[in-house]
BADREN-86684 format. One record per residue: x, y, z of N, C-alpha, C in turn; residue in one letter. Coordinates in steps of 0.2 Angstrom, whole numbers, plus 5000, padded with zeros to 4 digits. Example, Ala and Ser with C-alpha at 12.3 -4.5 7.8 and 13.67 -1.06 7.14 Angstrom:
BEGIN
506649725039506249785039506649845039A506449895035506849955036506450005039S
end
This chain:
BEGIN
525149484959524749434955525149384951M525049324953525449274950525249264942N525749224939525649234931524949194929S524749134933524249104931523549144931V523549184937522949224938522949274933R523549304932523549364927523349334920R523549284918523349254912522549244911T522349214917521549194917521249264916F521449324920521149384919521049414913L521649404909521749434902521249404898K521249334898520849294894520049314895N519849314902519149334904518949404901Y519449454901519249514898519149514891I519549474888519549464881518849444878L518649394882518049354881517449384882L517449434888516749464890516649534888T517149564886517049634885516749644878S516249694877515849704871516349754867S516949774870517349814866518049774864V518149784857518749744855519349764859L519649714862520349724866520949684864V521349724861521949694858522449664864L522849624862523149584868523649634871P523949674867524449724870524149774875N523449784874523049824879522949794885M522949724886522849694892523349704897V523949714895524449734899524449794904N523949834902523849894905523349884911A523249824914522849804919522949854925L522449874930521749844929521449874925P520949834921520449864916519749844918I519349894919518549884921518149904915K517849854913517349854907516649864910V516249914909515549914911515149934906I514649894904514149914899513549944902N513450004902512950044906512450064901K511750054903511250074899511150154901K510850194896510750264898510250274904P510250324907509750334913509350394910L508750394913508350454912508550514916L508650564913508850624917508350684916K508150704922507450734924507650804926F507450864923507550924926506950974925S506951024928506351074927506551144930Y506151194927506151264929505551304929K505451344933504851384933504851434927P504251444925504051504920503451534921Y503251594919502651624920502351644913T501751624912501451644906501051714907L501151754901500851824902500251824897E499751834900499051834896498951894891L498651884886498451944881497951984884K497551954888496951994891496851964898H496752014902496551994909495951934909V496051884912495551824911495151814917F494451824916494051824922493551764921T493451724927492951674927492551694933V492051644934491551664940491951674947A492451644948492751644955493451694955A493751704949494351754951494551784943N495051824944495351864937496151854938S496351844932497151844933497351864926R498051894926498351914920499051874918S499151824923499751774923499551704924T499851664923499851594925500451564926T500651534932501351514934501351434930P501851414927501951354924502651324926V502751264926503451234927503551194920M504151204917504351174911504751114913L504651054911505051004912505450974906T505950934907506150894902506450824904Q506450774901506750704902507250694896I507850684897508350664893508550594893E508650564887508850484887509150474881Y509850454882510250444875510250504871D510250564873510350614869509750644866G509150614868508450634866508050664871I507750724870507450754876506650764874I506250744879505550754879505450804884G504950844881504650914885504050904888Y503950934895503350934898503150994901G502551004904502351064908501851044913E501851094918501351094923501051164923A500451174922500151234922499651234928S499651294931499451304939498951354939M498351354936497751394937497551394945P497251444947497151454954496751394957P496251364954495751314957496151254958Y496651244955497051174956497451174963L497551234966497951244972498651224971G498951224966499651214965500051284963E500651284965501051334964501751324961S502251374959502851354959503151314965H503051344970503351314976503051234977E502451224977502251164978502451114972T502451134966502651094961503351074961V503751124963504451124964504651064970G504251074975504351024981504250954978K503650944975503450884972504050854967F504150884962504650864957505350854960L505550884966506150874969506150804972A505550774973505650704975505650654969K505550674963505550624958506250604956V506350534956506950514954506850464948N507050494943506950454937507550414935L508150434939508750404937508750324939S508250304942508250234944507950194938Q507750224933507450194927507950204921F508050134918508450134912508050124906S507450114907507050094901506350144900D506450194896505850244896505250214893P505250154890504650124887504150084892F504550084898504050054904503650114907Q503150154903502850204905502450194911I502150134910501650124916502050114923D502550084923502950074929503150144932D503450184928503750244928503250294932I502550304928502150344930501750324936L501650264937501350234943501850254949T502450244949502950274953502850344955Y502750394950502750454951502050474954V501550434952500950454955500850424963D501350384964501250364971501750404976S502150454973502650494977502150534983I501550564981501150604985500450604983D499950624986499250634984499250694981I498650704976498550774973499150784968N499350854968499950864964499750844956N499150844954499050824947499450864941T499550924942499850964937500550944937A500850934943501550914944501650844940A501250804941501250734938501250744931K500750784929500650784922501250814918A501650854922502250884918502750824917S502750774921503250714920502950674915V502250654915501950614910501950644903D501950704903501950744896502650724893I503150744897503850744895504050664893A503750624897503950554895503650534889L502950544888502650524882503050564876H503250624877503550654871504250624870D504550594875505250564874505050494870L504650464873504450394870504250404863V503850444861503650454855504150474850G504750514852505250534848505750474847K505750424853506250364852505950324847L505250314846504850274842504750304835L504950374835504850404828504150414825G503650424831502950424829502550484833K502150514831501750554835501250514839P500950534845500550494849499850474847W499550524842498950504839498950444835H499550434832499650374828499750314832K500250324837500350264841499650244845L499250284846498550264849498050244844W498250254837497750224831497250274830G497450334832496850394830497050424823Y496450434819496450474813496450544814N497050574812497150654813496650694808A496350664803495850694800495150704804A495150674809494550674813494550724819K494950764820495050814825494450864824T494150884830493650934830493850994830P493351054828493451114829493651134836N494051184838494151204844493751264846T493551264852493151334854493751384856S493551454856494051504859493651534864F493951544870493651574875493651644876T493051664878492851734879492751744887I493151774891493151774897492651834899G492451834906491951884908492251954908I491952004905492252064905491652124904D491952184902491452234900491152224893T490552254892490252244885490752264879P491152314881491652334875492152284874E492452254879492952214879492752144877V492052124878491852064876491752064869V491452124867491452124859492052134855K492552154859493252154856493552084855Q493452054861493751984861493351944855K492751944855492351904850492551924843T492651994842492952004835493651974833L494051974839494751944837494651874836E494151844839494051774838493751744832A493651794827493351774821493551714817M494251704818494451634814494251574817P493951574823493651514826492951504825Y492751444824492051424822491551424828K491851404834491451404840491851444846I491451484850491651514855491451484862L491851494867491651464873491551534878K491051544880490851604884490851584892V491151624895491251614903490551654906K490251614910489651644914489751634922L489251654925489251634932489451694937G489351754934489451814939488851864939K488251834937487751874937487451914932G487851914927487751954920487751904914N487451854915487551794911487251814904D486551844904486151854898486551914894K486851974899487152024896487751994892E488151944895488651914891488551894885M487951854885487751814879487451864873I487151914876486951974871487452004868D488052024872488652054869488852024864N489051954865489251904860488851904854V488151884855487751894850487651954845R487852014848487852074845488452074839G488852024840489452024835489451964831V489151914833489251844829488651794831T488551754826487951704827488251634827D488951634829489251564829488951524835K489051454834488851404840489251434846P488951414852489351434858489351374863L489851374866489951334872489851384878F489451364884489651404889489851364895V490251404900490651384905490451414911D490051384916489851434922490351424927V490751374927491351374933490951364940N490451334940490151314946489751384950Q489551424945489351494947488551494949G488151444947487451444948487351404955W486851424958486751394965486051364965K485551394961484851374962484651324955D484451264956484351224951483851244946R483351274949482751294944482951354940Q483351404943483651454939484051424934Q484451384936484951344931484551314925A483951284926483551254921483351314917L483051364920482751414916483351444911D483951454914484451474909484651424904M484551364905484651314901484251314895A483551334896483151334891483251394887H483451454890483551524887484151514883W484751484885485351464881485151424875L484751374876484651334870484351374864S483951434866483751474860484251524857E484851524860485351564858485951534855Q485751474853486251444849486851404853G486651394859487251364864487151284863V487751264863487751184862487851144868I488151164873488151134879488351184886F488151154891488251194897488851164902I489351194903489951164907489851184914E489951134919489951144926489551194929Q488951194928488451244930488351264937P488451214941488351214948488951194952M489051204959489551184963489551094962P490151074962490251004961489950964967K489850994972489650954978488850954978E488550984974487750984973487550924968M487850874970487650814964486950804963T486550804968485750794967485450844963A485650904964485350954960485650954953D486250944952486550934945486250874941I486150814945485850764941485050784939A484750814943484150844942484050884936W484550934936484650974930484850944924L485250884924485450854918484850814915T484450794920483850754917483350794913E483250864915482750904912483050954907R483750964907483951014904483951004896S483751044891483751034884484551034881P484951054886485651054883486051004887L486550974884487050924888487350964894P487450934899487850964906488450924906I488950964905489750934905490050954911I490350894914490750904920491450924919A491650974923492351004924492650994930D492551044934492851044941492650974945E492050944944491850884947492250824945A492550824940492950764937493650784936V494150764940494850764938495150704936Q494950654939495350594937494850534936R495150484933494650424931494250404936L494450404943493950374948493450424949T493550484948492950534948492450524943D492750504937492250504931491850434933L492150384936491650324938491150344942V491350384947490850404952490350464950K490550494945490050554943489650544937Q489850484934489550474927488750474927R488450474932487650464931487450534933N487850594934487550654935487650704929F488050684925488150724919488150694912Y488050734907488050704900488650694897S489150734900489850724897490350744902G490950744899491550764903492050814899V492350864903492950894900493550864903N493950834899494550804902495150844900I495550864906496150904905496750874908K497250874905497850844907498150864914L498050924915498250954922497850924928M497250904926496850884932496950804932K497050764927497050694928497750664928C498350704928499050684929499350664922T498950684916499350684911499050634905G499350624900499150584894498950514896M499250474900499150414901498450404904R498350444909497550434912497050464908E497250524904496750554900496550504895A496950464892496750414887496350364890H496450344896495950294899495350324900K495250394902494650434903494250434897M494550444891494250454885493950384883V494350344884494050274882493450254886E493550264893492950244897492350284896F492450354895491850394893491550374887A491850364882491650344875491250274876R491550224880491150164881490550164884S490350224888489750224891489350274888I489550304883489050344879489050424882G489550444885489650504887489850554881M489650614881490050664877490750674880N491250684875491950694878492250754875V492450794879492850854877493550854880M494050874875494750884878494850954879I495050974885495151044886495851054889G495951114891496651144893496551184898C497151204901497251274905497551324901M497651374904498151424901498851394901T499051374894499651334894500051354888E500651334887501151334881500851284876T501151294870501051244865501251174867S501651164872501851094875501251064877C500951084883500351044885499751044881A499651094877499151094873499151044867V499751044864499950994859499950914862S500050904868500050844871499350824871A498850874874498150854874497850844867A498050884862497850874856497950814852A498350774855498450704852497850664853Q497450674859496850644860496250664856L496250714853495750754851495350714845S495650674841495250644836494750594839P494850574845494350524849493850564853A493850634852493450674856492850714852C492350724856491750764852491850834852D492150864856492350934857493050944859F493251004857493951024860493951094862A494251114867494351184869495151194871D495551194866496251194865496551264863L496251304867496451374864497051404869D497251364875497651394880498251434878G498551404873499251444871499051494867S498451504864498251564860498051624864L497951614871497851664875498451704879L499051674877499651694880500051734875I500551774877500951814874501651784872K501851734877502551724878502551644877N502351614872502451544871503151524870D503451464872504051454871504151394866V503551364863503551314859503151314853F503251274848502851284842502551204842E501851204841501551134840500951124836G500451104839499851094835499651154832M499251164828498951224825498251224825T497951284823497151284823497151314815I496851274811496751294804496051294802E495751354800495051364799494651344805D494951354811494551334817494651264819G494951224815495051154817495751134820K495651094825496351064828496751024823V497351044821497751024816498350994819T498450924818499050894821499550884815L500150894818500750884813501050814813N501550804810501750734809502450724813E502650784817503150774821503050714827R503650694829503650624833503450654840S503250614844503150634851502450664852G502450724855501850764855501850824850I502250814846502250864840502450934841G502950934845503251014847503951024846I504151084844504851104844505051164849I505551164852505651224857505951284852R505551344854505751394849506551424851K
end
C-alpha cells in the first residue's frame, strides 16, 4: 500500500468511525469498523401443562395440555410468549415446532415494526394460529418492556374497568362437580360446560352449592334448534347470563334462528377464530369469545375487540388452558371487554410464570411492562 493511499485510509477511518480512534491505533491496519443494530433472536421449547382436574367438555377429556414456550431477545431484553394446543385447534408440539422452525426473525432489526413482523409470520403458512400467537405474544411483551409500559396502557385502556372472570366447571360426576364448585368460591361467576346430555343435571348440581351467576358453554354439543331454544328458556330461569357456542358452527341458519328467539345472548366461540370469521358470522350471534390462540395473538385480538364493539356485539376475552404468560397477555385487553374467562392458569399445577391476578373475582392487572409477567 503506497503512502498516499495509506494516509487517506487513516483519515477516512478517523472521520467515519463512531468509536474514538487515536492516531497510534491506526497503524494497526487493517481496521474494520461496523456499526450493527441488535437483531431479534427467537427461540422456543416444548412444555406440558398438568391440570388439577381431568377437564371434560362435550367432545373430549384430558388431564394435560401441550404448550410451546417462546422468547424473543433484543439488546439484552427478553419477551416471552406461548402457544397452547387444546385438541380442537389441531396443533401439537410437532406441528408448532415445524412452523416455528420456519420463523426467521433475525432478518429484522427493529422490534417496533410489529405489523411488518407479524404480517411476515402470518404469511409463512396457513392456520397454525397458536404457533403464530406464540410469536405475537413474545413480540408484544418485548416491545412493551422496551417502552417501559404495560400493553393496556399503550392501548389507552383503564385497568380499573376490568371485568370479573368466570371459573370453569367441566363436565363430571355430581360429586366432583360439587367439589369443583366449592373450590371456586372466590370467583363471582362460574362457567359450566354442557353438551353431553346431562345438562340439567350439571346445572342442578352447581345450583345445589351456589346461586352465583353462570355462563354456560355447550362446545357445539346441541344439534336440534328447538331443543336448544327450550334449554335457553330453562337456563334463563337458572340465573344463566349467556350461552356459548350452543350448536355446531356449520349450522349457521339454525344458530341465527336461535339467536333471534333466545332470551339469552348467544356467544360465538369455535365459529369465530379470526377477524375475517367475525365479519362473516356477525349476524348469527349476539357476541364473540376472542382467544389469542385462535386469532394469532394480541395484534388481531385487539382489532377484533374494536370491531365487535363498533357493531354492538357483546365481547368476551377468553383463553385456553395456558400459563400465566398467555393469560396475562389476553388480560391486557380485558378492560375493553364485557366478559372475561381468564382462568386458564388457575386450572394447572405447573405454571412457570407470575402475571395478572384475580382479586375478589376480578381480573387485576399489574404495572409491569409488556404483558405483565415474570418468569418463576
